[in-house]
Backbone as numpy.savetxt, mean C-alpha at the origin, in Angstrom:
# Nx Ny Nz CAx CAy CAz Cx Cy Cz
12.01 4.97 -28.00 12.01 5.39 -26.59 11.76 4.18 -25.69
12.62 4.01 -24.68 12.47 2.91 -23.75 11.25 3.16 -22.85
10.44 2.13 -22.69 9.26 2.24 -21.83 9.18 1.02 -20.93
8.87 1.26 -19.67 8.60 0.18 -18.74 7.08 0.05 -18.61
6.60 -1.19 -18.63 5.16 -1.47 -18.51 4.89 -2.01 -17.12
3.93 -1.40 -16.43 3.53 -1.88 -15.11 2.05 -2.19 -15.08
1.68 -3.19 -14.28 0.29 -3.63 -14.16 -0.06 -3.76 -12.68
-1.23 -3.26 -12.31 -1.71 -3.33 -10.93 -3.03 -4.08 -10.93
-3.02 -5.30 -10.40 -4.22 -6.14 -10.36 -4.95 -5.88 -9.04
-6.18 -5.41 -9.13 -6.97 -5.14 -7.94 -8.14 -6.08 -7.82
-9.01 -5.79 -6.86 -10.13 -6.67 -6.61 -11.20 -6.61 -7.67
-11.40 -5.43 -8.29 -12.46 -5.28 -9.27 -11.97 -4.77 -10.62
-10.72 -4.34 -10.68 -10.21 -3.80 -11.94 -8.70 -4.00 -12.03
-8.19 -3.80 -13.23 -6.76 -3.87 -13.48 -6.34 -2.55 -14.11
-5.30 -1.95 -13.57 -4.76 -0.69 -14.11 -3.37 -0.98 -14.63
-3.02 -0.37 -15.75 -1.69 -0.57 -16.32 -1.26 0.70 -17.03
0.04 0.82 -17.20 0.55 2.01 -17.85 1.99 1.83 -18.29
2.46 2.81 -19.03 3.84 2.83 -19.52 4.51 4.10 -19.02
5.77 3.97 -18.64 6.52 5.10 -18.11 7.98 4.94 -18.54
8.64 6.03 -18.83 10.05 5.97 -19.21 10.91 5.81 -17.95
12.16 5.37 -18.10 13.03 5.23 -16.93 13.28 6.54 -16.18
13.05 7.68 -16.84 13.22 8.95 -16.13 11.90 9.50 -15.59
10.84 8.68 -15.63 9.60 9.02 -14.94 8.54 9.70 -15.78
8.71 9.77 -17.08 7.68 10.39 -17.93 6.60 9.36 -18.24
5.36 9.69 -17.87 4.25 8.77 -18.14 3.86 8.85 -19.61
3.75 7.69 -20.23 3.45 7.63 -21.66 2.02 7.22 -21.95
1.34 6.67 -20.98 -0.04 6.25 -21.21 -0.52 5.38 -20.07
-1.83 5.28 -19.94 -2.43 4.54 -18.84 -3.76 3.96 -19.32
-4.05 2.74 -18.91 -5.28 2.09 -19.30 -5.87 1.36 -18.08
-7.13 0.96 -18.22 -7.83 0.29 -17.13 -8.93 -0.58 -17.70
-9.18 -1.73 -17.06 -10.35 -2.51 -17.42 -10.92 -3.18 -16.18
-12.23 -3.43 -16.21 -12.90 -4.07 -15.09 -12.79 -5.59 -15.19
-12.72 -6.23 -14.05 -12.73 -7.69 -13.98 -14.19 -8.13 -13.88
-14.65 -8.85 -14.87 -16.06 -9.23 -14.92 -16.34 -10.42 -14.00
-17.54 -10.49 -13.42 -17.90 -11.64 -12.58 -17.72 -12.95 -13.33
-17.14 -13.92 -12.66 -16.95 -15.23 -13.27 -15.66 -15.40 -14.04
-14.90 -14.33 -14.23 -13.63 -14.46 -14.96 -12.65 -15.33 -14.17
-11.88 -16.10 -14.90 -10.78 -16.88 -14.32 -9.49 -16.07 -14.44
-8.45 -16.56 -13.80 -7.15 -15.91 -13.92 -6.71 -15.85 -15.39
-6.97 -16.91 -16.14 -6.60 -16.90 -17.55 -7.33 -15.79 -18.31
-8.60 -15.60 -18.01 -9.36 -14.52 -18.66 -8.73 -13.16 -18.36
-8.36 -12.95 -17.10 -7.80 -11.66 -16.69 -6.49 -11.39 -17.40
-5.60 -12.38 -17.44 -4.28 -12.13 -18.02 -4.29 -12.10 -19.55
-5.25 -12.78 -20.15 -5.39 -12.64 -21.61 -5.91 -11.25 -21.96
-6.84 -10.72 -21.17 -7.31 -9.36 -21.40 -6.17 -8.36 -21.12
-5.39 -8.62 -20.08 -4.25 -7.77 -19.77 -3.29 -7.72 -20.96
-3.06 -8.85 -21.59 -2.14 -8.90 -22.72 -2.63 -8.02 -23.87
-3.94 -8.03 -24.11 -4.48 -7.18 -25.17 -4.30 -5.70 -24.84
-4.49 -5.36 -23.56 -4.33 -3.96 -23.16 -2.86 -3.54 -23.22
-1.96 -4.43 -22.87 -0.53 -4.13 -22.99 -0.16 -3.87 -24.44
-0.68 -4.71 -25.33 -0.39 -4.52 -26.76 -0.91 -3.19 -27.26
-2.07 -2.77 -26.76 -2.64 -1.48 -27.19 -1.86 -0.30 -26.61
-1.23 -0.52 -25.47 -0.52 0.54 -24.77 0.90 0.73 -25.29
1.57 -0.37 -25.58 3.00 -0.32 -25.91 3.21 0.09 -27.37
4.22 0.91 -27.60 4.57 1.31 -28.97 5.39 0.23 -29.66
5.99 -0.68 -28.88 6.73 -1.82 -29.41 6.52 -2.98 -28.46
6.58 -4.22 -28.94 6.37 -5.36 -28.04 7.34 -5.31 -26.86
6.83 -5.33 -25.63 7.71 -5.25 -24.47 8.48 -6.55 -24.25
9.65 -6.42 -23.65 10.46 -7.59 -23.30 10.23 -8.02 -21.86
9.59 -7.15 -21.08 9.36 -7.46 -19.66 8.16 -6.65 -19.17
7.51 -7.15 -18.13 6.36 -6.48 -17.52 6.45 -6.67 -16.02
6.16 -5.62 -15.27 6.05 -5.72 -13.82 4.59 -5.79 -13.42
4.27 -6.67 -12.48 2.88 -6.89 -12.08 2.78 -6.85 -10.56
1.87 -6.02 -10.04 1.57 -5.98 -8.62 0.29 -6.75 -8.35
0.29 -7.56 -7.29 -0.84 -8.45 -7.00 -1.13 -8.49 -5.50
-2.40 -8.59 -5.13 -2.72 -8.75 -3.70 -2.54 -10.20 -3.28
-1.98 -10.40 -2.10 -1.86 -11.75 -1.60 -0.44 -12.13 -1.27
-0.29 -13.37 -0.85 1.00 -13.94 -0.48 1.64 -14.56 -1.71
2.84 -14.07 -2.07 3.49 -14.53 -3.28 4.61 -15.52 -2.99
4.77 -16.45 -3.91 5.99 -17.24 -3.98 6.77 -16.68 -5.15
7.71 -15.79 -4.86 8.41 -15.06 -5.93 9.27 -15.96 -6.77
9.85 -16.99 -6.18 10.71 -17.89 -6.94 9.91 -18.67 -7.98
8.74 -19.12 -7.60 7.92 -19.92 -8.51 6.98 -19.07 -9.37
6.84 -17.79 -9.02 5.97 -16.92 -9.79 4.50 -17.19 -9.58
4.15 -17.60 -8.37 2.77 -17.96 -8.07 2.21 -17.08 -6.95
0.90 -16.92 -6.95 0.20 -16.38 -5.80 -0.25 -17.57 -4.96
0.28 -17.68 -3.76 -0.07 -18.83 -2.93 -1.44 -18.65 -2.27
-1.74 -17.41 -1.88 -3.02 -17.17 -1.23 -3.42 -15.72 -1.42
-4.66 -15.49 -1.86 -5.19 -14.14 -2.01 -6.61 -14.16 -1.45
-6.75 -13.90 -0.14 -8.05 -14.10 0.54 -9.21 -13.38 -0.12
-8.98 -12.18 -0.66 -10.08 -11.41 -1.23 -10.29 -11.66 -2.72
-9.37 -12.39 -3.35 -9.48 -12.71 -4.78 -9.26 -14.21 -4.96
-10.27 -15.02 -4.70 -10.09 -16.47 -4.76 -9.58 -16.97 -6.11
-9.91 -16.26 -7.19 -9.48 -16.70 -8.51 -7.96 -16.58 -8.69
-7.29 -15.88 -7.78 -5.83 -15.74 -7.85 -5.09 -16.78 -7.00
-5.79 -17.39 -6.05 -5.12 -18.30 -5.13 -4.57 -19.52 -5.85
-3.30 -19.82 -5.56 -2.59 -20.97 -6.14 -2.54 -20.91 -7.67
-2.31 -19.71 -8.18 -2.26 -19.50 -9.63 -0.83 -19.22 -10.08
-0.44 -19.85 -11.17 0.87 -19.62 -11.78 0.79 -18.33 -12.62
0.91 -17.20 -11.95 0.76 -15.91 -12.63 1.87 -15.71 -13.66
3.08 -16.05 -13.30 4.19 -15.86 -14.25 3.95 -16.65 -15.53
3.51 -17.89 -15.38 3.27 -18.72 -16.57 2.13 -18.18 -17.41
1.02 -17.80 -16.78 -0.13 -17.28 -17.52 0.21 -15.98 -18.24
0.87 -15.05 -17.52 1.21 -13.76 -18.11 2.23 -13.92 -19.23
3.19 -14.81 -19.04 4.19 -15.07 -20.07 3.54 -15.60 -21.34
2.66 -16.57 -21.20 1.99 -17.15 -22.37 1.09 -16.13 -23.05
0.36 -15.36 -22.27 -0.60 -14.42 -22.85 0.11 -13.29 -23.60
1.25 -12.83 -23.06 1.94 -11.67 -23.64 3.06 -12.06 -24.60
3.39 -13.34 -24.67 4.49 -13.75 -25.53 5.84 -13.25 -25.04
6.00 -13.18 -23.73 7.23 -12.71 -23.10 7.84 -13.88 -22.33
9.16 -14.07 -22.40 9.78 -15.14 -21.60 9.42 -15.01 -20.13
9.28 -16.14 -19.46 8.87 -16.13 -18.06 9.79 -15.26 -17.20
11.08 -15.23 -17.55 12.04 -14.42 -16.78 11.74 -12.93 -16.88
10.95 -12.53 -17.87 10.62 -11.12 -18.05 9.38 -10.69 -17.29
8.73 -11.60 -16.58 7.54 -11.26 -15.79 7.98 -11.09 -14.34
7.93 -9.86 -13.85 8.36 -9.56 -12.48 7.12 -9.35 -11.62
7.05 -10.04 -10.51 5.87 -10.00 -9.64 6.23 -9.42 -8.28
5.26 -8.70 -7.70 5.44 -8.20 -6.33 4.08 -7.93 -5.71
4.05 -7.92 -4.39 2.83 -7.62 -3.65 2.35 -6.20 -3.96
1.02 -6.00 -3.95 0.46 -4.71 -4.35 0.87 -3.55 -3.43
0.96 -3.79 -2.12 1.39 -2.72 -1.21 2.84 -2.33 -1.49
3.65 -3.31 -1.82 5.06 -3.02 -2.09 5.24 -2.23 -3.38
4.48 -2.55 -4.41 4.64 -1.77 -5.65 4.12 -0.35 -5.47
3.07 -0.18 -4.66 2.61 1.18 -4.37 3.70 1.97 -3.67
4.43 1.32 -2.77 5.54 1.98 -2.09 6.64 2.36 -3.08
6.94 1.48 -4.00 7.95 1.79 -5.02 7.53 3.00 -5.85
6.25 3.05 -6.20 5.76 4.17 -6.99 5.88 5.48 -6.23
5.50 5.48 -4.97 5.52 6.71 -4.18 6.94 7.20 -3.92
7.89 6.29 -3.74 9.24 6.76 -3.46 9.94 7.18 -4.75
9.44 6.72 -5.88 10.03 7.13 -7.16 9.47 8.47 -7.63
8.13 8.55 -7.73 7.51 9.74 -8.33 6.45 10.39 -7.45
6.28 9.93 -6.22 5.18 10.42 -5.40 5.60 11.12 -4.13
4.83 10.84 -3.06 4.99 11.57 -1.81 6.30 11.35 -1.10
7.01 10.27 -1.41 8.29 9.98 -0.77 9.48 10.28 -1.68
9.21 10.95 -2.80 10.29 11.21 -3.77 11.47 11.89 -3.09
12.64 11.37 -3.36 13.86 11.94 -2.80 14.32 11.28 -1.52
13.46 10.50 -0.87 13.84 9.82 0.37 14.57 8.53 0.05
15.65 8.28 0.76 16.37 7.01 0.58 15.74 5.91 1.42
15.13 6.30 2.54 14.53 5.33 3.45 13.13 5.81 3.80
12.14 4.95 3.63 10.76 5.37 3.90 9.89 4.14 4.13
8.81 4.37 4.87 7.77 3.38 5.00 6.50 3.98 4.43
5.91 3.32 3.44 4.64 3.75 2.88 3.54 2.95 3.57
2.66 3.66 4.26 1.63 3.05 5.10 0.27 3.23 4.45
-0.45 2.15 4.25 -1.78 2.20 3.66 -2.82 2.07 4.76
-3.59 3.14 4.96 -4.62 3.15 6.00 -5.97 2.86 5.35
-6.38 1.63 5.37 -7.64 1.22 4.79 -8.40 0.34 5.76
-9.04 -0.70 5.26 -9.73 -1.65 6.12 -8.77 -2.23 7.15
-7.55 -2.52 6.69 -6.45 -2.87 7.57 -5.36 -1.83 7.41
-4.15 -2.19 7.80 -3.00 -1.31 7.59 -1.92 -2.12 6.90
-1.54 -1.68 5.70 -0.46 -2.33 4.96 0.76 -1.44 4.94
1.86 -2.00 4.50 3.08 -1.20 4.44 4.06 -1.72 3.42
4.82 -0.81 2.85 5.91 -1.15 1.96 7.16 -0.42 2.44
8.24 -1.15 2.66 9.44 -0.61 3.27 10.53 -0.39 2.22
11.01 0.83 2.16 12.09 1.18 1.24 13.33 1.50 2.07
14.41 0.78 1.84 15.68 1.03 2.52 16.77 1.25 1.47
17.51 2.33 1.64 18.57 2.69 0.71 18.06 2.73 -0.74
16.84 3.23 -0.90 16.28 3.42 -2.22 15.70 2.18 -2.86
15.73 1.05 -2.15 15.23 -0.20 -2.73 14.18 -0.84 -1.83
13.27 -1.56 -2.45 12.26 -2.29 -1.70 12.93 -3.34 -0.85
12.62 -3.35 0.45 13.20 -4.32 1.37 12.13 -5.34 1.74
12.44 -6.63 1.50 11.48 -7.70 1.73 11.85 -8.59 2.90
13.11 -8.53 3.36 13.55 -9.48 4.36 13.46 -10.88 3.78
12.81 -11.77 4.50 12.59 -13.12 3.99 11.29 -13.21 3.18
10.68 -12.05 2.94 9.49 -12.03 2.10 8.32 -11.24 2.66
8.31 -10.98 3.96 7.14 -10.35 4.57 7.47 -9.05 5.30
8.62 -8.46 5.04 8.98 -7.21 5.72 7.99 -6.10 5.36
7.83 -5.16 6.29 6.96 -4.01 6.05 5.56 -4.16 6.58
5.25 -5.28 7.25 3.88 -5.51 7.73 3.63 -4.72 9.02
3.65 -3.40 8.91 3.49 -2.52 10.06 2.12 -2.71 10.73
1.12 -3.13 9.98 -0.21 -3.31 10.55 -0.27 -4.37 11.61
0.71 -5.29 11.63 0.69 -6.38 12.60 1.80 -6.25 13.64
2.31 -5.02 13.81 3.13 -4.70 14.96 2.20 -4.53 16.16
2.49 -5.18 17.26 1.64 -5.08 18.45 1.92 -3.79 19.20
0.87 -3.02 19.44 1.02 -1.77 20.20 0.21 -1.80 21.50
-0.66 -2.79 21.65 -1.47 -2.91 22.87 -1.74 -4.40 23.11
-0.86 -5.08 23.85 -1.00 -6.54 24.02 -2.36 -6.99 24.53
-3.03 -6.13 25.29 -4.37 -6.47 25.80 -5.48 -5.86 24.94
-5.12 -5.43 23.74 -6.07 -4.75 22.88 -6.99 -5.69 22.13
-7.73 -5.15 21.15 -8.73 -5.95 20.42 -8.10 -7.10 19.65
-8.86 -8.18 19.45 -8.35 -9.29 18.65 -8.18 -8.88 17.20
-7.16 -9.43 16.56 -6.88 -9.14 15.16 -7.16 -10.38 14.32
-7.46 -10.16 13.06 -7.73 -11.28 12.17 -6.54 -12.20 11.99
-5.34 -11.72 12.32 -4.14 -12.55 12.18 -4.01 -13.55 13.32
-4.84 -13.40 14.39 -4.79 -14.29 15.53 -4.16 -13.68 16.76
-3.55 -12.50 16.61 -2.94 -11.82 17.74 -3.92 -10.81 18.34
-3.45 -10.00 19.26 -4.26 -8.96 19.89 -3.51 -7.64 19.87
-4.25 -6.56 19.70 -3.66 -5.24 19.80 -2.72 -4.87 18.68
-2.88 -5.50 17.52 -2.09 -5.10 16.35 -2.45 -3.67 15.97
-1.52 -2.98 15.34 -1.75 -1.59 14.99 -3.03 -1.43 14.18
-3.32 -2.36 13.29 -4.51 -2.17 12.46 -5.81 -2.34 13.23
-5.76 -2.93 14.42 -6.98 -3.01 15.24 -7.26 -1.70 15.96
-6.31 -0.76 15.90 -6.45 0.51 16.61 -6.44 1.73 15.71
-5.82 1.63 14.53 -5.60 2.84 13.73 -5.99 2.72 12.27
-6.59 1.63 11.86 -7.07 1.51 10.48 -8.40 2.24 10.34
-8.90 2.35 9.12 -10.22 2.96 8.90 -11.31 2.18 9.62
-11.25 0.86 9.55 -12.29 0.06 10.22 -12.18 0.18 11.73
-10.95 0.29 12.25 -10.78 0.48 13.70 -11.32 1.84 14.12
-11.08 2.87 13.31 -11.59 4.20 13.63 -13.11 4.20 13.66
-13.73 3.49 12.72 -15.18 3.38 12.69 -15.70 2.70 13.96
-15.04 1.61 14.34 -15.45 0.90 15.56 -15.29 1.78 16.79
-14.17 2.48 16.89 -13.92 3.30 18.08 -14.89 4.48 18.15
-15.23 5.04 16.98 -16.21 6.12 16.97 -17.57 5.62 17.43
-17.96 4.45 16.96 -19.26 3.88 17.34 -19.30 3.62 18.84
-18.19 3.13 19.40 -18.13 2.86 20.84 -18.32 4.13 21.66
-17.95 5.27 21.08 -18.11 6.56 21.77 -19.45 7.23 21.44
-20.25 6.58 20.61 -21.52 7.17 20.22 -21.41 8.25 19.18
-20.29 8.28 18.45 -20.09 9.28 17.41 -20.59 8.73 16.08
-21.03 9.59 15.16 -21.58 9.11 13.88 -20.48 8.59 12.96
-20.43 7.29 12.82 -19.47 6.66 11.90 -20.01 5.29 11.53
-21.14 5.29 10.84 -21.79 4.02 10.50 -20.96 3.17 9.56
-20.09 3.81 8.79 -19.24 3.08 7.84 -17.95 3.87 7.69
-16.88 3.23 7.15 -15.63 3.97 6.95 -15.80 5.24 6.15
-16.79 5.28 5.22 -16.99 6.49 4.43 -17.36 7.69 5.29
-18.03 7.43 6.43 -18.42 8.53 7.30 -17.27 9.06 8.13
-16.09 8.48 7.98 -14.92 9.03 8.65 -14.60 10.42 8.11
-15.04 10.71 6.90 -14.85 12.07 6.37 -15.57 13.08 7.26
-16.78 12.75 7.69 -17.53 13.65 8.57 -16.85 13.75 9.93
-16.36 12.62 10.43 -15.65 12.62 11.70 -14.45 13.56 11.64
-13.67 13.46 10.55 -12.49 14.32 10.39 -12.89 15.78 10.23
-13.98 16.03 9.50 -14.43 17.42 9.32 -14.83 18.03 10.65
-15.51 17.26 11.50 -15.88 17.76 12.83 -14.65 18.00 13.69
-13.64 17.13 13.54 -12.41 17.31 14.32 -11.68 18.58 13.90
-11.75 18.91 12.63 -11.10 20.14 12.16 -11.85 21.38 12.65
-13.15 21.25 12.77 -13.99 22.41 13.05 -13.94 22.87 14.49
-13.80 21.93 15.43 -13.90 22.32 16.84 -13.18 21.31 17.73
-12.77 21.76 18.89 -12.17 20.89 19.89 -13.29 20.15 20.60
-13.41 18.87 20.31 -14.50 18.09 20.88 -14.16 16.62 20.85
-15.15 15.74 20.99 -14.87 14.29 21.06 -14.27 13.72 19.78
-14.64 14.28 18.63 -14.07 13.80 17.38 -12.57 14.08 17.31
-12.19 15.30 17.69 -10.77 15.64 17.68 -10.01 14.79 18.69
-10.60 14.57 19.86 -9.95 13.76 20.89 -9.75 12.33 20.39
-10.76 11.78 19.70 -10.65 10.42 19.18 -9.55 10.32 18.14
-9.52 11.24 17.18 -8.52 11.15 16.12 -7.12 11.42 16.65
-7.01 12.23 17.67 -5.71 12.40 18.32 -5.26 11.11 18.99
-6.21 10.41 19.62 -5.90 9.14 20.28 -5.50 8.08 19.25
-6.23 8.03 18.14 -5.89 7.08 17.07 -4.51 7.41 16.52
-4.24 8.69 16.31 -2.93 9.10 15.83 -1.83 8.70 16.80
-2.09 8.81 18.09 -1.09 8.43 19.10 -0.76 6.95 19.00
-1.80 6.11 18.81 -1.54 4.68 18.63 -0.72 4.44 17.37
-1.06 5.15 16.31 -0.30 5.02 15.07 1.15 5.45 15.30
1.34 6.53 16.05 2.69 6.99 16.36 3.49 5.97 17.14
2.82 5.22 18.03 3.52 4.17 18.77 4.05 3.10 17.82
3.21 2.71 16.86 3.68 1.73 15.88 4.84 2.25 15.07
4.74 3.49 14.62 5.82 4.07 13.82 7.08 4.29 14.66
6.90 4.52 15.96 8.06 4.68 16.83 8.93 3.45 16.84
8.32 2.25 16.77 9.10 1.02 16.68 9.97 1.01 15.43
9.40 1.50 14.33 10.14 1.54 13.06 11.31 2.51 13.16
11.07 3.66 13.77 12.14 4.66 13.93 13.28 4.09 14.76
12.94 3.43 15.86 13.98 2.88 16.73 14.78 1.77 16.06
14.09 0.92 15.34 14.76 -0.25 14.76 15.53 0.09 13.48
14.95 0.94 12.63 15.50 1.15 11.30 15.94 2.59 11.04
15.65 3.51 11.93 15.97 4.92 11.76 15.33 5.50 10.50
14.17 4.97 10.12 13.39 5.53 9.01 12.76 6.83 9.50
12.84 7.89 8.69 12.32 9.18 9.12 11.28 9.75 8.15
10.95 8.99 7.12 9.92 9.44 6.17 8.80 8.41 6.14
7.59 8.86 6.44 6.41 8.00 6.40 5.40 8.63 5.44
4.93 7.84 4.50 3.98 8.31 3.50 2.68 7.51 3.67
1.56 8.22 3.74 0.28 7.59 4.06 -0.65 7.61 2.85
-1.11 6.42 2.47 -2.10 6.28 1.42 -3.32 5.57 1.96
-4.28 5.28 1.07 -5.53 4.66 1.50 -6.54 5.72 1.89
-7.79 5.31 2.01 -8.88 6.25 2.25 -8.75 7.06 3.52
-8.27 6.45 4.61 -8.19 7.14 5.88 -7.04 8.16 5.91
-6.14 8.08 4.93 -5.03 9.05 4.87 -5.53 10.46 4.63
-6.77 10.60 4.14 -7.34 11.94 3.96 -7.48 12.67 5.28
-7.45 11.93 6.40 -7.56 12.54 7.72 -6.19 12.77 8.36
-5.12 12.69 7.59 -3.78 12.80 8.17 -3.59 14.08 8.97
-4.16 15.18 8.50 -3.99 16.44 9.23 -4.59 16.38 10.63
-5.65 15.59 10.81 -6.28 15.47 12.13 -5.58 14.42 12.99
-4.79 13.58 12.37 -4.05 12.53 13.10 -2.65 12.97 13.49
-2.13 13.98 12.79 -0.69 14.27 12.88 -0.22 14.62 14.29
-0.97 15.44 15.02 -0.50 15.82 16.36 -0.41 14.58 17.25
-1.38 13.68 17.13 -1.34 12.44 17.90 -0.19 11.56 17.47
0.04 11.46 16.16 1.16 10.65 15.67 2.47 11.15 16.27
2.66 12.46 16.26 3.93 13.01 16.77 4.05 12.80 18.28
2.93 12.85 18.99 2.97 12.56 20.43 3.37 11.10 20.66
2.76 10.19 19.89 3.10 8.78 20.03 4.54 8.49 19.68
5.03 9.14 18.64 6.44 8.98 18.26 7.35 9.45 19.38
7.04 10.58 19.97 7.87 11.12 21.04 7.89 10.20 22.25
6.78 9.48 22.48 6.69 8.58 23.63 7.45 7.28 23.41
7.49 6.80 22.16 8.04 5.48 21.92 9.37 5.49 21.16
9.79 6.60 20.66 11.11 6.71 20.05 11.96 7.59 20.97
13.22 7.78 20.62 14.05 8.59 21.50 15.07 9.36 20.66
15.77 10.28 21.32 16.77 11.08 20.62 16.12 12.21 19.85
16.91 12.87 19.05 16.43 14.02 18.27 15.85 13.62 16.92
15.73 12.33 16.67 15.26 11.89 15.36 13.80 12.26 15.11
12.99 12.27 16.17 11.56 12.49 16.00 11.28 13.84 15.35
12.05 14.85 15.70 11.83 16.17 15.12 12.07 16.18 13.62
12.88 15.23 13.15 13.20 15.18 11.72 12.26 14.28 10.92
11.30 13.64 11.59 10.40 12.72 10.90 9.46 13.49 9.97
9.35 13.02 8.73 8.42 13.58 7.74 7.16 12.71 7.69
6.01 13.34 7.76 4.73 12.66 7.60 4.08 13.24 6.35
3.96 12.44 5.30 3.51 12.93 4.01 2.30 12.15 3.52
1.45 12.80 2.74 0.36 12.12 2.04 0.89 11.52 0.74
0.41 10.33 0.41 0.69 9.75 -0.90 0.08 10.65 -1.98
0.74 10.76 -3.12 0.29 11.70 -4.15 -0.09 11.05 -5.47
0.21 9.78 -5.66 -0.03 9.15 -6.96 -1.42 8.55 -7.10
-2.15 8.45 -6.01 -3.50 7.91 -6.09 -3.53 6.52 -6.68
-4.50 6.28 -7.56 -4.70 4.96 -8.15 -3.60 4.56 -9.10
-2.70 5.49 -9.45 -1.61 5.16 -10.37 -0.39 4.60 -9.66
-0.35 4.68 -8.33 0.85 4.27 -7.59 1.22 2.83 -7.88
0.23 1.93 -7.95 0.51 0.51 -8.13 1.18 0.19 -9.44
0.60 0.69 -10.55 1.22 0.33 -11.83 2.56 1.03 -12.03
2.70 2.24 -11.49 3.98 2.94 -11.61 5.06 2.17 -10.84
4.73 1.72 -9.63 5.68 0.93 -8.87 5.97 -0.41 -9.52
4.95 -1.02 -10.12 5.19 -2.29 -10.82 6.13 -2.10 -12.00
5.97 -0.98 -12.71 6.90 -0.68 -13.80 8.31 -0.50 -13.27
8.44 0.09 -12.08 9.75 0.31 -11.47 10.47 -1.01 -11.15
9.73 -2.11 -11.04 10.35 -3.41 -10.84 11.32 -3.77 -11.97
11.15 -3.10 -13.12 11.99 -3.43 -14.27 13.31 -2.68 -14.28
13.51 -1.78 -13.30 14.76 -1.02 -13.24 15.93 -1.98 -13.01
17.06 -1.73 -13.63 18.24 -2.59 -13.45 18.67 -2.67 -11.99
């Protein structure tokens, strides 16, 4: 039986699994990254887990990684949250550890492989064109056009850094009013605190959303406003690319039901025509498996 192997490298753990080309999951494994490990330690451990997972030695592996990739050279050029990955020859290390030719190691950004997973077997299944939006500390995105991951010159899909309020809060990227400064989990926490609402940490956004569901009050008004900002960002995508399916992952996506009315208002304000009525807003469904499933999908012909 043909199996594709996918690996998702995260900040504290690595998840990997095997899946058939028709989407049947054959197995899944996980291991923690121990303090002090080097990139070589991580990929040698990955190789042992791949060997335990695969029924036959694989000829290729897909790997999702956080950070800025040089896909031609097979390197991670910069990974701000994982210093041990910065300037690392991932393709060479993984090839040597697994005994697979370098050409068989396929690399992609972690947000992009999550998008591939969701459009194949998750919340965007069946859509030819979709943007998978990750609502976390920041806002990430993976863009699928005509059923394939679209990279442009390498950085397409960065919806979090679309400007929606030129005079808005400063962003870590150096600009102002980026979407993630207004609609990410950390932005929601900041905006709640500015209003005197209980949101000491992003985890307390669950309480904020619960209060918004329960009654018409300041929590509901805030989440509607955040949704409207998010809708403005998505409206740019609708106008430029005519994408009509948006899938939301990340911790703050649990509040999608409280954001949706605002999102649709923002879309109506910044997009035009009858397309807005056809826009699908979906929750991601693969959870922590999205990354490795999408990484495995990198091996599709």
